[in-house]
VEXZA-464300 format. One record per residue (C-alpha): x, y, z; residue number from 1; residue in one letter. Coordinates in steps of 0.02 Angstrom, whole numbers, plus 32768, in hexadecimal, padded with zeros to 4 digits. Example, Ala and Ser with C-alpha at 12.3 -4.5 7.8 and 13.67 -1.06 7.14 Angstrom:
BEGIN
     px     py     pz   resi   resn
   8267   7F1F   8186      1      A
   82AC   7FCB   8165      2      S
***
This chain:
BEGIN
     px     py     pz   resi   resn
   7FCD   7AC9   7F01      1      M
   7F61   7B64   7EE3      2      T
   7F91   7BFB   7F4C      3      S
   7F0A   7C4F   7FB5      4      S
   7EDB   7D04   7F94      5      P
   7F2A   7D34   803A      6      D
   7FCE   7CDF   800B      7      H
   7FCF   7D33   7F60      8      E
   7FB2   7DDD   7FB1      9      L
   8041   7DBC   802B     10      L
   80B5   7D94   7F9B     11      L
   8082   7E30   7F3E     12      E
   809D   7E9D   7FD7     13      L
   8144   7E4A   7FF8     14      Q
   817B   7E72   7F47     15      D
   8149   7F26   7F65     16      L
   81AE   7F2E   8006     17      I
   8248   7EE5   7FB0     18      I
   823F   7F6B   7F2A     19      G
   8220   7FFB   7FA4     20      A
   82AC   8065   7FEC     21      D
   824F   8088   8091     22      S
   81B3   8060   80F4     23      V
   8168   8102   80B3     24      A
   8186   80CC   7FFF     25      D
   8135   8024   8023     26      F
   809E   8073   8073     27      L
   8087   80E7   7FDE     28      G
   8086   8052   7F68     29      G
   8017   7FF4   7FDF     30      L
   7F8E   8076   7FCA     31      S
   7F7D   804C   7F11     32      A
   7F67   7F93   7F38     33      I
   7EEC   7FBC   7FC3     34      A
   7E82   8027   7F4F     35      V
   7E7E   7F9C   7ECE     36      S
   7E43   7F1D   7F4F     37      A
   7DBF   7F88   7FA4     38      V
   7D7F   7FDB   7F04     39      S
   7D68   7F2F   7EB8     40      R
   7D00   7EF7   7F4D     41      S
   7C99   7F96   7F5A     42      S
   7C80   7FB6   7EA1     43      G
   7CA6   8070   7EBD     44      S
   7D38   80E2   7E97     45      D
   7D9A   80F2   7F3A     46      I
   7E3C   814B   7F60     47      E
   7EB5   8126   7FEF     48      C
   7F32   818B   8050     49      G
   7FAE   8142   80CC     50      V
   7FD7   818E   8175     51      T
   8071   8155   81D5     52      L
   807A   8167   8293     53      K
   8127   8164   82E0     54      H
   8161   81AA   8385     55      S
   80B1   81EC   83A9     56      K
   80B3   8255   830A     57      K
   8048   8236   8270     58      T
   806B   8267   81BC     59      A
   802A   8241   810E     60      T
   80A9   81D5   80B5     61      V
   8053   81A3   8013     62      G
   7FB4   8183   7FB4     63      G
   7F65   8132   7F1F     64      S
   7F5C   81DA   7EC6     65      S
   7F8E   8290   7EE2     66      P
   7EDB   82B4   7F14     67      R
   7EE0   8229   7F99     68      A
   7F7E   8274   7FE1     69      I
   7F2C   831F   7FE2     70      H
   7E92   82DE   803D     71      L
   7EFB   8281   80BC     72      D
   7F64   831B   80DE     73      K
   7EC5   837F   8106     74      I
   7EA9   830D   8199     75      E
   7F5E   8321   81D3     76      Q
   7F4B   83DE   81C7     77      R
   7EAA   83DF   822A     78      V
   7EF4   8367   82A8     79      G
   7E64   82EE   82BB     80      D
   7DF3   827E   8255     81      G
   7DC7   81C7   8232     82      P
   7E79   8193   8205     83      C
   7ECA   81E1   829F     84      I
   7E42   819B   830F     85      L
   7E57   80EE   82C1     86      A
   7F10   80F4   82F1     87      L
   7EE1   811F   83A5     88      K
   7E57   809E   83B5     89      L
   7EB0   8019   834E     90      K
   7E11   7FEF   82F1     91      K
   7DB8   802F   8252     92      P
   7D5F   80D5   8261     93      V
   7CD8   8109   81E4     94      L
   7C95   81B6   81B9     95      M
   7BFC   8180   8159     96      A
   7BC5   822C   811F     97      D
   7C32   82C7   8128     98      A
   7B98   8334   811C     99      R
   7B46   82F3   81BB    100      T
   7BC9   82A1   822B    101      D
   7BE3   831A   82BF    102      P
   7C8D   82DD   82FB    103      R
   7D07   8344   8292    104      W
   7CAD   83DE   824C    105      P
   7D48   8438   8212    106      G
   7D8E   83A2   81B7    107      Y
   7CE7   8372   816C    108      Q
   7CCC   841E   8122    109      R
   7D6D   840C   80BE    110      F
   7D3B   835E   8083    111      L
   7C91   8396   8044    112      V
   7CE7   8425   7FE5    113      E
   7D59   83A3   7F96    114      E
   7CC6   8334   7F61    115      G
   7CEC   82AB   7FDF    116      C
   7C57   826F   8045    117      L
   7C94   81D7   80A4    118      S
   7D3A   81A0   80F2    119      V
   7D77   80FE   8140    120      L
   7E13   80F7   81AC    121      G
   7E61   8049   81C5    122      V
   7EF8   8031   8238    123      P
   7F8A   7FBF   8212    124      M
   8007   7F88   8295    125      E
   80BD   7F8C   8258    126      L
   8128   7F7D   82F4    127      S
   812A   7FA9   83AD    128      E
   814D   8060   838B    129      D
   8102   807A   82E0    130      A
   8057   8063   828F    131      S
   7FFD   80A0   81F5    132      A
   7F4C   80BB   81BA    133      A
   7EFB   80AC   8113    134      L
   7E86   813F   80F1    135      N
   7E02   810F   8071    136      F
   7D9F   819C   801D    137      F
   7CFD   818A   7FBA    138      A
   7C9C   8210   7F5A    139      P
   7BF4   81CF   7F95    140      S
   7BA0   8184   802E    141      T
   7B73   80CF   804B    142      G
   7C16   808F   8001    143      V
   7C67   804F   80A0    144      F
   7BED   7FC7   80D3    145      T
   7C11   7F4F   8163    146      E
   7C52   7ED1   80E3    147      E
   7CC8   7F50   8093    148      I
   7D07   7F88   813E    149      I
   7D2F   7ED1   8169    150      R
   7D86   7EBC   80C0    151      E
   7DED   7F5A   80DC    152      A
   7E1C   7F24   818C    153      D
   7E4D   7E78   814E    154      R
   7EBA   7EC6   80C9    155      F
   7F11   7F32   814C    156      A
   7F33   7E9B   81B9    157      Q
   7F81   7E3C   8127    158      I
   7FE9   7ED4   80F7    159      A
   8029   7EE2   81AA    160      G
   805C   7E2A   81A4    161      R
   80BA   7E4C   8101    162      A
   811F   7ED7   8151    163      V
   814E   7E6A   81E3    164      R
   817A   7DDC   816C    165      L
   81EB   7E4D   8107    166      A
   8246   7E83   81A7    167      V
   8261   7DCE   81D6    168      R
   82A1   7DA4   8128    169      V
   8316   7E38   812C    170      G
   8360   7E03   81D1    171      T
   8372   7D4B   819F    172      A
   82EA   7D15   8218    173      E
   8271   7CD9   8194    174      A
   8263   7C24   8160    175      A
   82D1   7BE9   80D1    176      A
   8243   7BE4   8052    177      D
   8212   7C98   807B    178      D
   82C7   7CCD   8067    179      L
   82D9   7C72   7FC1    180      A
   8238   7CC3   7F7E    181      A
   8274   7D6D   7FB7    182      A
   831F   7D56   7F64    183      M
   82CC   7D21   7EC1    184      S
   825A   7DB8   7EBF    185      S
   82E8   7E2E   7EEE    186      R
   8354   7DEC   7E5E    187      T
   82CB   7E09   7DDC    188      A
   829F   7EB5   7E1F    189      I
   8356   7EED   7E2C    190      N
   837E   7EB0   7D7C    191      L
   82E6   7F05   7D32    192      A
   8312   7FA3   7D92    193      C
   83C0   7FA0   7D44    194      G
   8377   7F89   7C97    195      I
   8301   801C   7CAD    196      V
   8391   8086   7CF0    197      M
   83F7   805F   7C54    198      G
   8368   807E   7BDC    199      Q
   8331   8122   7C2A    200      N
   83D8   815E   7C71    201      R
   8384   817C   7D18    202      C
   83A5   815C   7DD0    203      S
   8378   80BB   7E2B    204      Q
   82EB   8115   7E86    205      A
   82A4   8156   7DE1    206      D
   82B1   80A9   7D93    207      A
   8256   805B   7E27    208      M
   81CF   80DC   7E17    209      A
   81B9   80B0   7D5E    210      I
   81A9   7FF7   7D88    211      L
   8129   8018   7E11    212      M
   80C5   8089   7D9C    213      K
   80C2   7FFF   7D17    214      V
   808F   7F81   7D9B    215      S
   7FFF   7FEF   7DD6    216      S
   7FC7   801B   7D24    217      H
   7FC3   7F65   7CED    218      R
   7F7C   7F29   7D94    219      N
   800B   7EAC   7D90    220      Q
   8082   7E76   7E1B    221      K
   8126   7ED4   7E21    222      L
   8187   7E31   7E1C    223      R
   812D   7DF9   7D7E    224      D
   814D   7EA1   7D28    225      V
   8206   7E91   7D53    226      A
   8212   7DDF   7D14    227      E
   81C1   7E10   7C6E    228      E
   823E   7E9C   7C54    229      I
   82D3   7E2C   7C78    230      V
   8291   7DA2   7C07    231      L
   8271   7E1D   7B79    232      K
   8320   7E67   7B81    233      V
   8387   7DCC   7BA7    234      S
   831D   7D40   7B61    235      G
   832D   7CE6   7C07    236      E
   82CC   7CE6   7CA8    237      E
   8326   7D37   7D3A    238      P
   837D   7CC1   7DB4    239      A
   83DA   7CDE   7E54    240      T
   8490   7CAA   7E6D    241      Y
   8453   7C2C   7EEF    242      F
   83EC   7BCF   7E6D    243      D
   848C   7B98   7E17    244      K
***
């Protein structure tokens, strides 16, 4: 049976969660996947920062590039903007043109200086006391059409479902097939991480960062990258103990 695009995206995000050490790490990796999806739909170069809201405080926790993180932090420093408003309203907020939109004059001045002319903030519900927002940046106007906004919002909804699924798997509340899939992915990623640690004499965190960088560079799922590494080194596909 052929998997739907939504199901494939859920699996990819689940793999990312399994390999991440924290929600912040996951959200940072998520931004790269979000940029790939939205840029493909829009046909434009877009960057994405991630803002995490917890205990009524917001902070930039990651981005698809150092520039994206920098742009996201400008909004945090100013204290208001599309991303922060999207978290409050719980719906996408668009700043179509930083040169003419009157809502955030201080923030917009910084954006224009940085060569960013439009911003889209899209909220993502994580739990009762935590939420996040994807902050998409474009160098020109007219990029975030109604269709692109719907696509970005749909992506955020699926990503939120992936986080909740991962929590359920981690607490043994997921269905057996979800748990088996998670264990299989975890085995491949952990084995590949160990191989990279041995080859580079680095920490687990550094090894995971290398794997995620390769995954992003190849536009390939983290799980598939891990399986390729294990197969190349051992000559066998990774298998969990429970498969025996």
